[in-house]
KENUTI-365561 format. One record per residue: x negated, y, z of N, C-alpha, C, O in turn; residue in three letters. Coordinates in pm, whole numbers, plus 50000, padded with zeros to 5 digits. Atoms other than C-alpha are relative to their C-alpha. Layout:
<recs>
XYZXYZXYZXYZALA/...
</recs>
This chain:
<recs>
500305002349858461827782329436498504999350019497804992349945UNK/501425000249967458417788629584499814992250127500624993050219UNK/500275008449883456857764729833498665003750057497655003549987UNK/501244996849932454247775030086499894991550123500904988650188UNK/500235008249882452707754130360499195007750101498115012850070UNK/500654992549895451767770330687499654990750113500514983350160UNK/500465008849893449707752230952499825007750129499155018050134UNK/500204994449867449967760231319499144990650080498824979750033UNK/500905008049918447837746831603500634986850041499934976750046UNK/499375012149947450377721331726500914993049902501374982049931UNK/499095006650093452477713631419499775005149860499105015249839UNK/500054995950139452777715831045501405003949957502354996249974UNK/498694994950039455597736630908499955003449853499025010249809UNK/499994995650138456537739730544501215009049977502305006750029UNK/499064988950015458447770230428500634999549862499924999549761UNK/499294999950126461107769330158500705013549986501485017550072UNK/499394986950023462127802730011500804999449870500254996349765UNK/499164998950118465037806229769500175014849969500885022050038UNK/499994985750029464537839829600501395005049963501695016949978UNK/498674995450043468117840329473500805005750117501525015550101UNK/499224995049886469557845129818499135002250123499645004050234UNK/500994997449894466357849930028500224990850120499934994750234UNK/499795009549891467297818630232498674993950041497894989949955UNK/501265005249948464437806730454500304988450096501194989350180UNK/499845011349909464127773030627498634995250047497764992549964UNK/501215005749945461357761430859500254985350030501154981950106UNK/499805014449985461007723430844498744994050058497644996050007UNK/501155005549930458757704331082499404987749933498184986449926UNK/500555012550053458447670430911499255002549870499605011749795UNK/500834998150120455837666830633500834999249872501854992349869UNK/499234999650125457027673330275500324986349942501434984149896UNK/499775013350057456607637130163501124992650073501944985950011UNK/498975006749922458787624430447501355006849982502395000349979UNK/498784992350026461317652030391500644995749868501844993349862UNK/499495003950131461647642830023500504985650000501494982549934UNK/499575013949994461897605730104501374998750066502214991050020UNK/498695000249935464807611830341501075005849910502205000949908UNK/499034994350094466507633630083500424989749896501584989449854UNK/499665010150100466317604629836500984989950056501834984849983UNK/499015008649936468187582830087501355007150008502415001049992UNK/498774992249983470707610730137500884999249875502114999649885UNK/499245000650125471707608329771500904987749995501984988149937UNK/499255012550007472907572529823500884997550122501614987650125UNK/499225001849879474517576930166501325007749994501425018249930UNK/498734993149986478107586230242500305001550148500264991850223UNK/499694997349859478997602530573501475003650015502025010649930UNK/498624995849974482497605530720500045014650043499025020550077UNK/499854986049962483857639730799499465002650139499794995550233UNK/500574996449871481917656131079498684993350031498094995850136UNK/501265007149978478857633531042499045002949885499455003849769UNK/501034998950101475597638830860499995013049924499335014149820UNK/499934987250071476377674630762498645006749991498405014849902UNK/501314993649998472817684430849499034994049899497954999549877UNK/500845006050103471387661030583500155008149871500975004949785UNK/499864991350115470887688230326498685006549966497805007850052UNK/501194992850043468247706130125499795012550083500735020050110UNK/500334987849930466457732830317500204999650149500025009850215UNK/499825001049855467197719830668498904991350060498284983449989UNK/501075007149931464797705430924500374985350017501294982150092UNK/499625014149997464837667530876499754993750137500304983050166UNK/500195005149865463597662331233501255001950086501344996450196UNK/498754997949928467057674131340501174992949932502324994749971UNK/498935007050071468987652131101500584988850084499944983750176UNK/499265010649932471527626431219499224987049998498854982149891UNK/500675013049982469817594731354498554999849954498024989149925UNK/501434999250034466297606831268499255005350121499655015350181UNK/500814995449886463647610031538498575002349954497994994049884UNK/501384996550037460287627231495499125000050123499595002050235UNK/500994998749894457137626331702499915014750040499735023449954UNK/499924986049956457257657831913498685007449991498645019650003UNK/501314993450010453527664431873499565001849855499095012649818UNK/500474999250138452767656431508501135001849900500905004449782UNK/498814997550081456337659331375500214990149885500964993049792UNK/499725010550096456177627231170501284992650041501604991750160UNK/498825008149970459347606531142499544986850062498714979850004UNK/500405012349931459017577631390501144989950012500884978150032UNK/498885009349992462527562731399501105004149902501455015849890UNK/498844998350086465317558431146501074990550052500874978350050UNK/498955008349940468547546031304501365003649940501995013449979UNK/498694998150060471637543331088500904988750045500644977150012UNK/499055009849951474527525231254501275007250042501225019150072UNK/498774993549955478137532031345499915003950147499224997350225UNK/499944996349860478777550231669501074991650070501614982350011UNK/499065008149922481087536831941501415000349942502234991749974UNK/498694999350064484087547631734500014993749862501034993649793UNK/500085006650130482857529231426499685009249884499755005149768UNK/500304990450106481867560431236498485001449983497735000650079UNK/501414998150026478517565831069499745000249850500675000649770UNK/500375000050141476607565630742500464987249934500544976749999UNK/499635011750076477737541830469499265000149866498955010649811UNK/500695001150127476027528630159498505000450018498014997650127UNK/501464999349996472357533130080499374989149917499884977949912UNK/500755009550082469897515829850498594999250052497905009450062UNK/501365001949951466677500929984499015003049888499204999049774UNK/501004996550101463617514629805498655001850067498545001350189UNK/501354997749948459887520829842499895012850080498895015050149UNK/500044987749921460747554529994499934997250149499485005650227UNK/500075003749859461067536030325498554999250049498305000050169UNK/501425001449964457267532230317499275013350008498055013550029UNK/500644986850002456597569630306500005006850136499895019050146UNK/500014994849863456717573430685498894992950076499164983150146UNK/501155007449946453207563530803500014998250151499324989550202UNK/499955001049853454037568831173501244992750049501514992450169UNK/498735006449964457297549231167499774988350097498934979650072UNK/500085010949902457747526631472501274991650003501224980050045UNK/498755007449992461407516431440500935002749885501115014249844UNK/498984999050103463957509431167501224992250048501144980150070UNK/498755006549964467527501931268501055004549899501515015949903UNK/498984997050100469987500430976501034988950010500844978049956UNK/499035010449967473077481831087501405003749950501915014549979UNK/498594998950037476487477230924500305012849923501275019849953UNK/499744988350083476207504830665500174996449852500445005149770UNK/499855004250139476387484130344498745002149917498835003749796UNK/501264998250072472707488130253499784988449903500004976949938UNK/500255010250101471817469429933498595001249946497905011249971UNK/501334999950059468637460529746499104989850066499544982250152UNK/501005009149946465457441029826499045007350092498825019350077UNK/501014993949914462907447230099498785003649918498304995449840UNK/501194996050075459967466929958498754993150052498604991450173UNK/501235007049960456597448929960499045009150074498125004250140UNK/500934990649938454897480630086500215001650150499495009350213UNK/499774998849856456297476230440498754996450079498565001250191UNK/501225003949932452967460230531499055011550024498105010250102UNK/500874988349982451377494730507500405008650120499705018150153UNK/499544992249885453357507930806499444993850127500094985550191UNK/500795006949897450817498831073500475002850142499964996650236UNK/499484997349866452767513431367501404994350019502004995950125UNK/498645005149996456027496031289500124988450098499384978650088UNK/499815010449898457277475131585501364993249990501464981250013UNK/498655005650003461037470231539500635001849863500675012849809UNK/499204999450122462957461531224501314992850027501324980750049UNK/498685005849983466677455831266500855004749881501305016149878UNK/499184996950117468537454730934501064989049991500844978649928UNK/498975010249982471767436031008501325004549937501565016449918UNK/498674997350051475287433330863499965009249879500725018949870UNK/500124992250122474237447230526500094990649879500604979549890UNK/499915008150121473917434430170498654997849935498554997149812UNK/501315002550058470207428630129499994986649928500664977149970UNK/500065012350076469397402129871498594997249955497645003849998UNK/501315003550051466547385829688499214992050100499764986150193UNK/500875007949914463577369829855499055008650077498925020650050UNK/500974993049917460977379430112498734991850006498624983250093UNK/499924991650120458837381929912500644992449885500574980149883UNK/499265006850105460847374329595499124991149913499604981149861UNK/500865007850088457837361129403499464987350064498924978749995UNK/500635011149931456797336029669500964989150043500524977950070UNK/499095009849944459947318129775500144987549915500524977049967UNK/499875011650085459917294829475498674992849979498634982649910UNK/501315006350017456207286429496499824988450097500434988250204UNK/500235011149909454957253829647499375004650130498615014350131UNK/500514996449869454127255030017498494999250004497835006650077UNK/501435002449994450607242529945499195010549925497965009549916UNK/500684990050082449787273129735498905007150078499045009650198UNK/501104992649941446487290829804500465014450020500755021549923UNK/499494986649971447527323029976499135010949941499575022349930UNK/500874990350065444477340129810500405001149852500045011549796UNK/499404999750133446467328629425501235007849998501845010149893UNK/498684993849974449477347929592499875015150008498775019750041UNK/500034985549988450397386129584499895004150147500334996950237UNK/500124995049864449587407029889501375004850047501905014749997UNK/498684996649950452847408130083500114995750144499564985350183UNK/499785003949861453847407530442500275012150086500015023550047UNK/499754989349904454887427730741498745002650082497884993950092UNK/501184997149918452327445230963499994991850128501054988150179UNK/500145008249879450997426031263500595006750123500765000350226UNK/499454992649886452437453031490501464996550030501975000150136UNK/498575003049982455997439531448500214991250123499564980950139UNK/499645007649880457497427531777501444994649994501714983750045UNK/498605003850008461227425731702500435000549855500275010749788UNK/499635000950140462587414131368501374993549987501564982250032UNK/498665005650021466237409031273500515003849862500645015649829UNK/499354998250130467697404230926501324992449996501754988349889UNK/498795008149993470857386631043501145006049918501285018149905UNK/498764996450068474047387030838499795009249880500485019349864UNK/500154993750131472717398830505500444990649888500664995049775UNK/499375010150085473917366530336499204996149875499204984449838UNK/500685003350126471777368530020498495000150014497785000749914UNK/501434998749976468337369330179499354986350010499834977550081UNK/500785012349994465797341430123498635003250059497955012350012UNK/501214996749927462817340430358499074987950004499474976950042UNK/501005010649997459637319830324499035002450116498995013350173UNK/500934998949888456967312930585498885010049974498285015250067UNK/501054990450034454517335230398500375014050048499505022350074UNK/499504987249949456677364330510499475002950140499365014650178UNK/500414998449860455427358330866498494999350021498034999650136UNK/501415003749983451737353030798499195010250079498175006550139UNK/500754989849926450587386030954500515002350142499905009750218UNK/499334996749875452897385331256499414992150116499594980050126UNK/500625006249883450977378231576500605005050131500344999250236UNK/499434994249879452937399831822501514998650008502145004050098UNK/498565001550004456477389531732500514992450121499974981950156UNK/499435007049885458617380132035501504997449984502064989050054UNK/498595002550025462187382131903500244999149850499845008049775UNK/499765002350142463337368031567501454995749981501914986150043UNK/498615003350030466897367531431500195000349849500035010749785UNK/499855001250145467587355031077501324993349964501424987049858UNK/498735006850023471167342631101500605003749865500545015249821UNK/499384998650132472977337530769499015002849888499395007549781UNK/501014999150105469707338430577499704985949949500084976150012UNK/500475012850052468267310730361498524998850030497735007549991UNK/501395001749960464997297130500499294990149908499824979549876UNK/500845008850082462257282030285498694998050077497665003750043UNK/501125001449907459897270330560499604985350010500454976650027UNK/500525013649994457687239330566500164994150140500085001250239UNK/499895006749871458177213530841498664999650074498634997450195UNK/501325000349937454417214830906499495013850041498375015150091UNK/500404986249969454317252530957499795001850150500584997050231UNK/500274996249861452757265231282499865015250004498905020549948UNK/500044985449999453507302231350498815005450079498214998550162UNK/501074993149928450917327131472500525007950119499765014850186UNK/499394992249892453337341831724500614990750104500754978750082UNK/499285007049894455037331532048501285007650029501255018750082UNK/498714993549985458737339432058500584998250139500334988250206UNK/499175001349881460937346132357501454997449961502174990550033UNK/498635001750048464187347432157499974996249852499275002349772UNK/499925004650139465027328731836501454997249965502124989650035UNK/498635002050045468337330131650500014996649852499695005049767UNK/499915004850138468807309431333501364993349983501434981149968UNK/498645005150011472577305431307500445000649853500235010649785UNK/499475000650137474147294630976498925002849895499115011149806UNK/501124998350094470827292330791499864988349902498894987749827UNK/499985011050095471677260430597498704991950002498144988949897UNK/501265007349990468647241630728500134985349960499194979549907UNK/499695013450051470247207430662498894989850020498524982949925UNK/501035009949970467587186030830499924998250149500875001450221UNK/500195001249857466207178031170499655013650060499285022949988UNK/500404987649934465577205031427498555002949965497684994449986UNK/501344997050050462497222931289498934997750106499025003450215UNK/501025003249900459387209131466499155011950041498575011950150UNK/500834988449964457627242931459500545007150124499805014350192UNK/499434993949880460027254231733499324994750126499245001750227UNK/500665005949883458187230731970498705007050037498165004750145UNK/501244992649972455137253731945500265013250073499325020350107UNK/499634987249939457047282932101500214998450150501334996150195UNK/499995003349858456207279132468500615010850089500815008550209UNK/499434989149920457697312532579501505001849978502085011450029UNK/498584998650031461237306832452500884999650125500664991350214UNK/498965001149898464147314132685501395000949939502384999250010UNK/498714999750067466917318132425499834994249861499024999049781UNK/500105006750129467437294932127501414997349948502224990950015UNK/498695001850061470447295531892499814994149859499235000449771UNK/500135007150127470617270131607501354995049951501414984849882UNK/498655004850031474377267031561500305000349851499765008449776UNK/499424999850134476147258231235498944999349890498885007949802UNK/501065001650100473187245531032500044986549929499244984249838UNK/500005013350060474117209830940498814991750043498414982449972UNK/501155007449949471197197231150500404985650032501504983050079UNK/499725014149979470957159231176498924993850088497905000150118UNK/500985007349921469137133131385500225001550148501155008250194UNK/499914999649855468567128831753499375012850053498355017550002UNK/500584988249936467977158831973498654996050059498614987150144UNK/501335004649957464197156432032499745002350148500265011850208UNK/500314999049856462827150932381499285013050032499445018450141UNK/500724987649973460577181332345500955011850019500655021250092UNK/499044989149984463647203532311500624999950139500795010450200UNK/499455000749866465167190732634498975004450105499335010550205UNK/501054995749907461827196132808499875015250000499715021350106UNK/500094985550008461677231932682501235006650062501125017350123UNK/498754994249951465327237932778500015002050151500845009450203UNK/500084998549855464337234833145499755014550041500085018550153UNK/500294986049967463207271133129500845009849917500595021849919UNK/499164991450083465897284332891501085007050082501565001850183UNK/498784993549954468557309832974501184995349916502314994449964UNK/498915003750090470557298632672499504990449893498424992449836UNK/500255009250110470607269432428501324997549928502294993049988UNK/498805002050080473157268032147499624992149875499004997449783UNK/500255008650117472907238631904501334994249951501374983149898UNK/498665004650035476647235831837500204999449849499415004849772UNK/499575000750140478347227731505498924994549909498635000149803UNK/500975007250081475707203931376500404985349995501554982050025UNK/499735014450006475457166131329498974992650085498474982150045UNK/501025005549912473087158731617500584989150089501774989350123UNK/499555010349909473267127831835498944998050108497865003850102UNK/500915002349889471617115232152500705002950131501925004150137UNK/499474997949865472067121432524499675013950050498685020050010UNK/500304987649930472287152632734498934997450105499104988850191UNK/501085001249903469047156132929499674985450030499914980650140UNK/500275014349982467887119932878499044997050114499054985950167UNK/500935002149889465167124533142500495006450129499735008250224UNK/499454993849880467487140533395500175014949980499325021149917UNK/499684985950021469027175533407499305009350098499945017950158UNK/500754990949912466277192333608499785013049925498695015649875UNK/500034988350087467057225033440500605012250066501535011250146UNK/499464987449952467647261533520500815006949893501045018949902UNK/499294994150112469617266933198501315006350045502015001050132UNK/498794992849961472477292033222501154997949904502294996349948UNK/498965001950102474387287932893499584988449911498504988749852UNK/500305011850080474517254432713501204997049911502294994449960UNK/498955003150095476547248632396499514989249905498694991849818UNK/500345011250088476227214532231501274994649933501294983249888UNK/498715004350053479817212932105499924997149851499015001749782UNK/499895003650142480827198731766498754992949950498234996149843UNK/501085009050040478037172931754500494985650022501694983250030UNK/499645014149980477957135231805499214994250116498574983850102UNK/500765004549885476447131732151500624987450059501844985450054UNK/499555013049953476647097532313500655000450136501304990650176UNK/499364998749870477797109932652500295014650027499705023549966UNK/499604986249972479387140732798499265006150118498525015850100UNK/500574993849881478257147533154499134989950074499624979450115UNK/500875009049926475217131433320500374999850149500925009550201UNK/499635001649860475657118533676499315010050090499815013150198UNK/500744990649916473067143033808500375014449971499575023549993UNK/499614986650044475047173133684499795011150103499455022250064UNK/500234989249903474787192634016498605005949995498385016950046UNK/501364994750008471067196633943499925012349911498955019849918UNK/499984988250087472027222933683500555011850079501695016150058UNK/499534990249902472237249533951500325013749943501085021250004UNK/499794986550056472187280133721501015000149885501245010549823UNK/499085000950112474707268033467501235008750023501915007450125UNK/498824991449989477397294333408500984997749886502155001649896UNK/499135002450115478797283133071499584987049934498414985449900UNK/500285012950062479037248032924501064997049896502264997849924UNK/499105004250106480547237432594499454987249939498364987349881UNK/500505012950047480247200632498500944993049904500574982949846UNK/499025006950084483387191832300500105006849863500885002449779UNK/
</recs>
């Protein structure tokens, strides 16, 4: 097989010629990105009628769930997830090949059975904004070498690891074997949505994030302590879910004050005690779930003040 690269004014095209059968394929995406996708293809399984275009010699910009920049032809989005009928790619092994897409802005890999550890080179993807890797089998730590180190460690004695500051949306929910330390977030200044449900968190109580979240979901994270005080630094929150964590102690007054501007608060299935809105229910909250706790009272006398409440669970 002979490989020639031809450059046009608006795009880069590489030409694959198979002399045995004179087959010719024009492929828009760069060779490195093409080869990286092919390496994923080896570990993926597609149901009948899906993913047939994932093959040697075909244009990877036209592959199933792959999107390229229409001007430079770099891969900008990888989206593997079942369709509305539940069909899609299955399997896959996480590897450093994910870092070979320098223009990547979005990764969505949901419910395909992906296994392996997150590669440390993700920090090199400076345009990456959304990472959604949910309902898979990722394991290990983030980063694996740092989760067992003391919190007081000098971050300059530590390996260079972290996500790019461009990240805005991050979800690793329902991977079950993932351990995440606060060092994982050290570069994130633009993050607004964070979902880590069913992960194990190794985060100091004195940690103060560099970001301001609007949505936070930490369900079934085995936190086993008081409601994390760092949440009180998130002044833009409108959705907070902390259900099923074994949280103990009194619901802090700062949380009730913040809840006045929430659309949703779910702190159910914990061991929390205290009163509902101890300073009065002057709140615009829409969904409130405090069920399966040990609250000292059920409904405050000023309940009509909760004018936007559409769903309440307290038992």
